[in-house]
C-alpha positions in Angstrom: 9.2 25.5 5.9 11.7 23.0 4.8 12.4 19.7 6.5 15.4 17.5 7.1 15.5 13.8 7.7 16.8 12.9 11.2 17.9 9.3 10.4 21.4 9.0 9.1 20.7 6.2 6.7 17.7 8.0 5.3 19.6 11.2 4.7 22.3 9.4 2.7 19.6 7.9 0.4 17.9 11.3 0.1 21.0 12.9 -1.2 21.1 10.4 -4.0 17.6 11.1 -5.2 17.1 13.6 -8.0 13.7 14.5 -6.6 15.1 15.6 -3.3 17.5 18.4 -2.6 20.4 17.5 -0.3 19.9 19.0 3.1 22.3 19.9 5.9 22.4 17.9 9.1 19.9 19.0 11.7 20.9 20.6 15.0 20.7 18.7 18.3 17.0 17.8 18.9 15.0 19.8 21.4 12.9 17.8 23.8 9.3 18.8 23.7 6.9 16.9 26.1 8.1 13.4 25.2 8.8 14.3 21.5 11.6 16.0 19.7 12.1 19.0 17.3 15.3 19.2 15.2 15.9 22.5 13.5 18.9 23.4 11.4 20.7 26.7 12.2 19.4 28.3 9.0 15.9 28.0 10.4 14.6 26.6 7.1 15.0 22.9 7.7 13.3 21.0 10.6 11.8 17.7 11.5 9.8 16.6 14.5 8.6 13.3 16.2 6.2 12.6 18.9 8.3 9.6 20.0 10.6 6.8 18.8 10.3 4.8 15.6 9.6 1.1 15.3 8.0 -1.1 18.0 8.5 1.5 20.7 6.8 4.1 18.6 3.9 1.9 17.9 3.5 1.2 21.6 3.5 5.0 22.2 0.7 5.4 19.7 -1.7 2.7 20.7 -4.9 4.4 19.7 -3.7 5.4 16.3 -2.4 1.8 15.9 -5.8 0.4 16.7 -7.5 2.7 14.2 -5.0 1.8 11.5 -5.3 -1.9 12.2 -9.1 -1.7 11.8 -8.9 0.4 8.6 -6.5 -2.2 7.2 -9.4 -4.7 7.1 -10.0 -3.3 3.6 -6.7 -5.0 2.6 -7.9 -8.2 4.2 -10.9 -8.4 1.8 -8.6 -8.3 -1.2 -6.0 -10.6 0.2 -8.6 -13.2 1.1 -9.9 -13.3 -2.4 -6.4 -13.7 -3.8 -5.7 -16.6 -1.5 -9.0 -18.4 -1.9 -9.2 -18.3 -5.7 -5.9 -20.2 -6.0 -7.6 -23.2 -4.4 -11.0 -22.8 -6.0 -9.4 -23.0 -9.5 -8.1 -26.5 -8.8 -11.0 -27.9 -6.7 -12.5 -31.1 -8.2 -16.2 -30.0 -8.1 -15.4 -26.6 -9.6 -13.3 -27.8 -12.6 -15.7 -30.7 -13.3 -18.7 -28.4 -13.2 -17.1 -25.7 -15.3 -14.1 -26.8 -17.4 -12.2 -23.7 -18.4 -9.1 -23.0 -20.5 -6.2 -20.8 -19.7 -7.8 -17.6 -21.0 -11.1 -18.2 -19.4 -9.4 -18.9 -16.1 -7.3 -15.8 -16.4 -10.4 -13.6 -17.2 -12.4 -15.0 -14.3 -9.4 -14.2 -12.0 -8.5 -10.9 -13.4 -12.0 -9.4 -13.7 -12.0 -8.6 -10.0 -8.9 -6.4 -10.6 -10.7 -4.6 -13.4 -13.6 -3.8 -11.0 -11.1 -2.7 -8.4 -9.5 -0.2 -10.8 -12.9 1.5 -11.4 -13.6 1.3 -7.6 -10.4 3.0 -6.8 -11.0 5.8 -9.3 -14.6 6.3 -8.0 -13.8 6.0 -4.3 -14.6 9.6 -3.7 -18.0 9.2 -5.2 -19.2 6.0 -3.6 -20.4 6.5 0.0 -19.1 4.2 2.8 -22.3 2.2 3.0 -22.5 1.8 -0.7 -18.9 0.6 -1.0 -19.5 -2.1 1.7 -22.9 -3.1 0.2 -21.3 -3.5 -3.3 -18.6 -5.7 -1.9 -21.0 -7.9 0.0 -23.3 -8.1 -3.1 -20.4 -9.3 -5.2 -19.4 -11.9 -2.6 -23.0 -13.2 -2.4 -23.2 -13.6 -6.2 -20.0 -15.7 -6.2 -21.2 -17.8 -3.3 -24.6 -18.7 -4.9 -23.4 -18.7 -8.5 -25.1 -21.2 -10.8 -22.8 -20.5 -13.8 -19.3 -19.3 -14.5 -20.8 -16.1 -15.9 -22.4 -15.3 -12.5 -19.1 -15.9 -10.7 -17.3 -13.6 -13.1 -20.0 -10.9 -12.7 -19.8 -11.3 -8.9 -16.1 -10.8 -8.9 -16.4 -7.7 -11.1 -19.0 -6.2 -8.8 -17.2 -7.1 -5.6 -14.1 -5.5 -7.1 -15.7 -2.1 -7.1 -15.9 -2.2 -3.3 -12.5 -3.8 -2.8 -10.9 -1.1 -5.1 -12.4 1.7 -3.2 -11.3 0.3 0.1 -7.8 -0.3 -1.2 -7.5 3.4 -2.0 -9.2 4.9 1.0 -7.8 2.7 3.8 -4.1 3.6 3.3 -5.0 7.3 2.6 -6.9 7.4 6.0 -4.0 5.7 7.8 -1.5 8.2 6.3 -3.5 11.2 7.4 -3.9 10.0 11.0 -0.3 8.8 11.5 2.5 10.7 13.3 5.6 11.1 11.1 7.9 8.8 13.0 5.7 5.7 12.6 3.7 6.5 9.4 5.6 3.9 7.4 5.1 1.3 10.0 1.3 2.0 10.2 0.9 2.1 6.4 2.7 -1.3 6.2 -0.2 -2.7 8.1 -2.1 -2.6 4.8 0.3 -5.1 3.3 0.2 -7.2 6.4 -3.6 -7.3 6.2 -3.5 -8.2 2.6 -1.1 -11.1 3.2 -3.0 -12.2 6.3 -6.1 -12.4 4.0 -4.1 -14.4 1.5 -3.0 -16.9 4.2 -6.5 -17.2 5.7 -8.1 -17.5 2.2 -5.7 -20.1 0.9 -5.8 -22.4 4.0 -9.6 -22.0 4.2 -9.9 -23.3 0.7 -7.3 -26.0 1.4 -9.3 -27.3 4.4 -12.6 -27.3 2.4 -11.2 -28.8 -0.8 -12.5 -32.3 0.1 -16.0 -31.3 1.1 -18.5 -33.1 -1.0 -20.1 -31.1 -3.9 -20.1 -27.4 -4.5 -19.8 -26.5 -0.8 -16.1 -27.1 -1.2 -15.8 -23.8 -3.0 -19.0 -22.0 -1.9 -18.0 -22.0 1.8 -14.7 -20.2 1.3 -16.2 -17.8 -1.2 -19.0 -16.9 1.2 -16.8 -16.3 4.2 -15.3 -13.2 2.7 -18.6 -11.4 3.4 -17.8 -11.3 7.1 -14.9 -8.7 7.1 -16.9 -6.6 4.7 -19.8 -6.4 7.2 -17.4 -5.8 10.2 -15.7 -2.9 8.3 -19.0 -1.4 7.3 -20.3 -1.3 10.8 -17.0 -0.3 12.5 -16.2 2.8 10.4 -18.7 4.7 12.5 -16.4 4.4 15.5 -13.2 5.6 13.7 -12.1 9.2 14.3 -12.3 11.6 11.4 -9.1 12.6 9.7 -7.9 15.9 11.2 -6.5 16.9 7.9 -10.0 16.5 6.3 -11.6 18.4 9.1 -9.2 21.3 8.6 -9.9 21.3 4.9 -13.6 21.6 5.7 -13.0 24.5 8.0 -13.7 22.6 11.3 -10.6 23.6 13.2 -11.8 22.8 16.7 -13.1 19.4 15.6 -9.7 18.8 13.9 -7.8 19.7 17.0 -10.0 17.4 19.1 -9.4 14.5 16.7 -5.7 15.1 16.6 -5.5 15.3 20.3 -7.2 12.0 20.6 -5.0 10.4 18.0 -1.8 11.7 19.8 -3.1 10.7 23.2 -3.3 14.2 24.6 -6.1 15.7 26.6 -7.7 18.5 24.5 -6.7 21.1 27.1 -3.1 20.0 26.9 -3.2 19.8 23.1 -4.0 23.5 22.8 -0.6 24.4 24.2 1.4 21.3 23.1 4.2 22.5 20.8 4.2 19.5 18.5 0.4 19.5 18.1 0.6 23.3 17.3 3.2 22.6 14.6 1.2 19.8 13.1 -2.0 21.9 13.2 -0.4 24.9 11.6 1.1 22.7 8.8 -2.4 21.4 8.1 -3.9 24.8 8.1 -1.2 26.1 5.7 -1.8 23.4 3.2 -5.6 23.7 3.5 -5.3 27.4 2.7 -3.0 26.6 -0.2 -5.6 24.2 -1.5 -8.4 26.7 -1.3 -6.3 29.3 -3.3 -5.4 26.7 -5.9 -8.8 25.1 -6.4 -10.9 26.0 -9.5 -13.6 28.6 -8.8 -15.9 28.0 -11.7 -19.3 27.7 -10.0 -21.9 25.5 -11.8 -19.3 23.7 -13.8 -18.5 20.6 -11.6 -17.4 18.4 -14.5 -14.9 20.9 -15.8 -13.6 21.6 -12.3 -13.2 17.8 -11.7 -11.3 17.4 -15.0 -9.0 20.3 -14.1 -8.3 18.7 -10.7 -7.3 15.4 -12.3 -5.2 17.2 -15.0 -3.1 18.8 -12.3 -1.6 15.4 -11.6 0.2 15.7 -15.0 1.3 19.3 -14.5 5.1 19.7 -14.8 5.2 20.5 -11.1 3.6 17.2 -10.0 4.3 14.8 -12.9 7.4 13.4 -11.0 5.2 12.5 -8.0 2.4 11.0 -10.2 5.0 8.8 -11.9 6.3 7.7 -8.5 2.8 6.6 -7.4 2.0 4.9 -10.7 5.3 3.2 -11.1 5.6 1.8 -7.6 2.3 0.0 -8.2 3.5 -1.1 -11.7 6.6 -2.7 -10.4 4.7 -4.1 -7.4 2.6 -6.1 -9.8 5.1 -7.0 -12.4 7.4 -8.4 -9.7 5.2 -11.4 -10.2 3.8 -11.7 -6.7 0.2 -12.0 -7.6 0.9 -14.4 -10.4 2.4 -16.6 -7.7 -0.6 -16.1 -5.3 -3.3 -16.6 -8.0 -1.7 -19.5 -9.7 0.7 -20.9 -7.0 -0.6 -24.5 -7.4 -0.3 -24.3 -11.2 3.3 -22.8 -10.9 4.3 -25.6 -8.6 3.1 -28.2 -11.1 5.5 -26.6 -13.6 8.3 -27.0 -11.0 7.8 -30.7 -11.0 5.5 -31.3 -8.0 2.8 -33.9 -8.3 0.0 -34.9 -6.0 -2.6 -32.3 -5.0 -1.8 -32.1 -1.3 2.0 -31.7 -1.9 1.9 -28.8 -4.4 -0.9 -27.1 -2.5 1.2 -27.2 0.7 4.2 -25.8 -1.0 2.2 -23.1 -2.7 0.5 -22.2 0.5 3.8 -21.9 2.3 4.7 -18.8 0.2 1.8 -16.9 1.8 3.1 -17.7 5.2 6.7 -16.6 4.2 5.3 -13.3 2.9 3.3 -12.7 6.0 6.3 -13.2 8.3 8.5 -11.0 6.0 6.2 -8.0 6.5 7.0 -7.7 10.2 10.6 -6.4 9.7 9.2 -3.8 7.4 6.7 -2.7 10.0 9.4 -2.4 12.7 12.2 -0.8 10.7 10.8 1.0 7.6 10.9 4.4 9.3 14.4 3.7 10.6 16.0 2.3 7.5 14.0 4.4 5.0 12.0 3.4 1.9 14.7 3.5 -0.7 17.1 0.9 0.9 14.2 -1.6 1.3 13.2 -1.2 -2.4 16.8 -1.6 -3.7 17.6 -4.6 -1.7 14.3 -6.2 -2.4 14.4 -5.7 -6.1 17.9 -7.2 -6.4 16.9 -10.3 -4.5 13.6 -10.7 -6.4 15.4 -10.3 -9.8 18.0 -12.9 -8.9 15.4 -15.4 -7.6 13.3 -15.1 -10.8 16.2 -15.4 -13.2 17.6 -18.4 -11.4 14.2 -20.1 -11.5 14.0 -19.3 -15.3 17.5 -20.9 -15.8 16.5 -24.0 -13.8 13.3 -24.5 -15.8 15.1 -24.0 -19.1 17.7 -26.6 -18.1 15.6 -29.2 -16.3 12.0 -28.5 -17.3 10.3 -31.7 -18.2 12.9 -33.8 -16.3 12.3 -32.6 -12.7 11.8 -36.2 -11.5 15.5 -36.8 -12.2 16.7 -33.6 -10.6 15.2 -33.4 -7.2 17.9 -30.9 -6.0 17.1 -28.5 -8.8 13.4 -28.7 -7.9 14.0 -27.7 -4.3 16.5 -25.0 -5.3 13.7 -23.5 -7.5 11.3 -23.7 -4.6 13.8 -22.0 -2.3 14.1 -19.2 -4.9 10.3 -18.8 -4.8 10.5 -18.4 -1.0 13.4 -16.0 -1.2 11.5 -13.9 -3.7 8.4 -13.9 -1.6 10.4 -12.8 1.5 12.1 -10.0 -0.4 8.8 -8.8 -1.7 7.2 -8.9 1.7 9.9 -6.6 3.1 10.1 -4.2 0.2 7.6 -3.5 -2.7 4.7 -5.1 -0.8 4.5 -2.6 2.1 6.4 0.3 0.5 3.9 0.2 -2.5 1.2 1.3 -0.1 3.3 3.9 1.6 4.8 6.1 -1.1 1.6 7.0 -3.0 0.1 8.3 0.2 3.1 10.4 1.0 4.4 12.1 -2.1 1.3 14.1 -3.0 0.4 17.4 -1.3 -3.0 17.7 0.3 -4.4 19.4 -2.8 -3.8 16.2 -4.8 -3.5 13.5 -2.3 -6.9 11.9 -2.8 -6.7 11.8 -6.6 -3.0 10.9 -6.6 -3.6 8.0 -4.3 -6.6 7.0 -6.4 -4.6 7.0 -9.7 -1.8 5.1 -8.1 -4.2 2.5 -6.7 -5.8 2.2 -10.1 -2.4 1.5 -11.6 -2.1 -1.4 -9.1 -5.4 -2.9 -10.2 -4.8 -2.3 -13.9 -1.5 -4.1 -13.9 -2.9 -6.7 -11.5 -5.6 -7.3 -14.1 -3.1 -7.9 -16.9 -1.0 -10.2 -14.7 -4.1 -12.3 -13.8 -5.1 -12.4 -17.4 -1.9 -13.4 -19.2 -0.1 -15.5 -16.6 -2.0 -18.8 -17.4 -1.3 -18.4 -21.1 2.3 -17.5 -20.5 2.8 -20.5 -18.2 1.3 -22.8 -20.8 3.6 -21.4 -23.5 6.8 -21.0 -21.6 7.3 -21.2 -17.8 10.9 -20.1 -18.2 9.9 -17.0 -20.2 7.3 -16.2 -17.5 9.9 -16.0 -14.7 12.3 -14.3 -17.1 9.8 -11.5 -17.7 9.2 -11.0 -14.0 13.0 -11.1 -13.3 13.6 -8.4 -15.9 10.9 -6.2 -14.4 12.5 -6.6 -10.9 15.9 -5.5 -12.4 14.3 -2.4 -13.9 12.7 -1.7 -10.5 16.1 -1.6 -9.0 17.3 1.0 -11.4 14.1 3.0 -10.8 14.4 2.8 -7.0 18.0 3.8 -7.1 17.7 6.9 -9.4 14.1 8.1 -9.1 12.4 7.3 -5.8 12.4 10.0 -3.2 13.1 9.2 0.5 10.1 10.3 2.6 10.7 8.7 6.0 10.4 10.5 9.3 8.8 13.8 8.2 5.2 15.1 8.2 3.0 14.9 5.2 2.7 18.6 4.9 6.5 19.3 4.8 7.2 16.5 2.2 5.7 18.9 -0.4 8.3 21.5 0.4 11.1 19.1 0.1 9.9 17.8 -3.3 9.2 21.3 -4.7 12.9 22.5 -4.7 11.7 26.2 -4.4 9.8 28.6 -2.2 6.1 27.8 -2.6 2.8 29.4 -1.8 2.6 27.1 1.2 5.9 28.5 2.5 4.4 32.0 2.5 1.2 30.8 4.1 3.2 29.1 6.8 5.0 32.4 7.5 1.7 34.2 7.7 0.3 31.7 10.1 3.3 32.0 12.4 4.7 28.5 11.9 8.1 29.8 11.0 8.3 31.9 14.1 7.0 29.1 16.3 9.6 26.7 15.2 12.4 29.2 15.7 11.1 30.1 19.2 10.9 26.4 20.2 14.4 25.6 18.8 15.8 28.4 20.9 14.6 26.7 24.1 17.1 23.8 24.8 15.2 22.7 27.9 12.3 20.3 28.3 8.9 21.9 27.5 
């Protein structure tokens, strides 16, 4: 089955994407028990929705919303670490106890991201309890550290747990979400990350004047709390219906889907939209079983073949979308700003610990507020427009800051207006990121891959995030010491390249189910198409589209 986007602005963007074939406009939607089904007269393109997009759609999916919000606590753990380390690095007791240079500071900050990269790649191996225990162990080592080496080791160990959560949380949210609000729910991951940044930064800010090592041990220790809550709460979350179908547990999958879609199980058995979604899941699960390696007793070879499929010519475009969205997300410079915000503010002419900490902390609040429009309108506006507008704004902000530093660097005291223009650009950049590459970066990698590759594709994409995050954390202090103007120039250039990439490469995936995205990206009749016909999905959609009344 093929699908068609039912949002006008999204369709226009889709036609411009080389990864997506242009699709005809859908027919008038058919009302189906509170939802809609839109089928083109050719019978090969359709889309469906359980309700509206945006805020109304979230209100109509309260249970799924609560599940996604809880799952997003995985992002809170990472965001908290980002926010708190910015203050720890400039706390008096910390720098007096362990004086470090730019490279040492960068390594201590970036080693968490290196651990996160391995955690994301091994997420399917580590059990839930082990992931949470690893994160808590790493946090405890940082809290009670007696040397800089122990802090570095604690951050590396904790990164394994954070990395696994950063891959699994968005993947879970994508698999439980209805198509009309999937972007909004996945954007909760970014909201949670930024909330963690805000809480972490201001926690460190409030404890910075505490006497002795408690000034930094308290904020580092508090990050254990969300790890414990998440570890205990996962037992209450419903299983992914897509995973249950893949495991052959159809009845359990139907029960889970009915609960997520707020339908009684008896009603779900005859609900047209639930039937369509279940048949799509079954079709893709059968396709996966047919495509999976069958070499018994050779698990390592089978695993290697499964990873190699990501680079097959049929899927390499999607793999690059997942990897590159994370590349541009990090090289936009956002985490350089979060990790080293106080240091960056010094280079923009601010003096006095409280002043530049307040200015740096304000960027986290701006980013937090900017995520809300993305949550409300991402599924209405589409992914591509947000990426294009965001990248242009970010590039302009960075390049203007670079020019101001080049012109007035070293003489900020005599050019107060230039200083505040630079700070305004930082805020504009942060707001643009919060509405674009921040949330969309967690959406696309969990949408573009078929079920057969979704887990590994999301893992590789998330690993790209952490690898690039590692390099950003490692080199930024040295870059800032060498040339602040060059630092912002590099980030600005990356944002300009991101605009070109978003315009010409990124597919539009809004408002369609995960299963049908694969059809749209394949450009041709696939094995899944034939399986859908065999299961009766094709006939069901035609039958439903022929009924113009309320069902």
